[in-house]
N, C-alpha and C positions, 0 to 999 in steps of 0.2 A: 062737492062730497072733497070730504078734507082724508087727505093722503095715511092718518093713522084709519080710516072707518074702513079707502076703500082696503089695507092690509086686512082688515077687518073680517070684512067679504072674498077675498080671493085664499083667508085661511079656510077661513068656512065651505066656499065649498073646494077645497083643494081634501080637506077634513071628508063630506059629502062621500066625496068622489070613491076613498079610499074604504068607508065603512060599505057604502057599494059594492066595490069589488069584491072585499070580501068575502059580504053575502051572495055574490055570484060563485068563487071562487067554492066557495061555505056547499049553497044548494045544486051546484056541477048545474050551471048556466048559467052559462057564455052572453045569452042573449042582452040580463041587468047591465052586465061588464058594458056595452057599449051604447046599449044604451044612455046609461052615467056617463062615461065618456063622451058622449056626442052633448050633450048637457051642461056634461062641464064646461066644454067649450064654447057653447053659447051661453052661458051662462056669463065666465068669462071675459068674453067679447063684448058683448053689453056695457058689463059690466067697466069692461076701458073703455068704451065707448059713451058712457055717463061722466069720470071726471074728469073735471078741467083743470088739475093742477099737475105737472111734471112729476111722472113716474122714474122717469127713466134722462136722463147726463148720457153723455159723449165717456164722461168716464168709468161710466155703468155700464154701457155697454161694452167699451174696452176690455172693462176685468170680464167678461161676460166671453166675450173672444178668445182669450187669453186664460181662461179658466176651462172650457169646451174641447180648445187646445189642449193642455195638456191633460185631460182626464181622455181623448180620443191618444194620442200621441201611447202615454200607458198602458192605456186597457189593451192598443193597437199593439207595443211589445210586451207585456204579462203573454196575450193570446201565443205573440210567434212561437218563443220560449215554451211556452205547455204544447203547440204544435211538433216544435224541433224534437223539443222528448217524448210523447208521443211516436217520432218517426224514428229518430235513433233507439228508443226502442221496445217496437214493433213485434217481433220476436216470444217477450216477455211479459208482451198487455196481456185482455184477454182483445175476442177480435172487435166486440161491439168501441174501444176505448180505440184500440187502431186508427177502426173507422170517424170515431168522433172526430178523430186530432184530424184522418186528414180533409172532412168535413172545414174545422175549426178554418187550419191551412185556405181552402182554396177562400172561403169568408176575407179571409186576412184579403190578401191578392186581390178578391174587390174589391176590398175596402181602401184598401193600397191608390188601385187605377182607380178608383171615385175622385178618392180626392188628390191626384192627381190632375182628373180633368177637371176637375174645381176648381184647382190654384193654375188652371194654365187659362181659365174661361173668364175668372176675378182677377188675375194676372194685365189680362188684357183691355179688359171693361174697365175697370179705376185705374 
């Protein structure tokens, strides 16, 4: 299979998944979304297996890792600032917003702990 055809099929799978999830949201039936996600994963896996050309090389993997790391760090910093803001202005905010800020702060702590654990694991493994 040519790489251009491979990309077209991947885009069709993504478009079909988007349509199915939109239908699931509109009709309020989460089973449709779940089935669509599972079907998209299976189709993408089959498509990867039938492809004979190189789709990813070391450069693309490195770029992907850097982009994911930058997105994670940016999201974590923005969420931490928002959680800190809700903690500082707790008395002036509605109770549900302050509660959401507290929960978000705990999720940030869990994400940082997971990051530290994975970093420790991969630093020893690699």
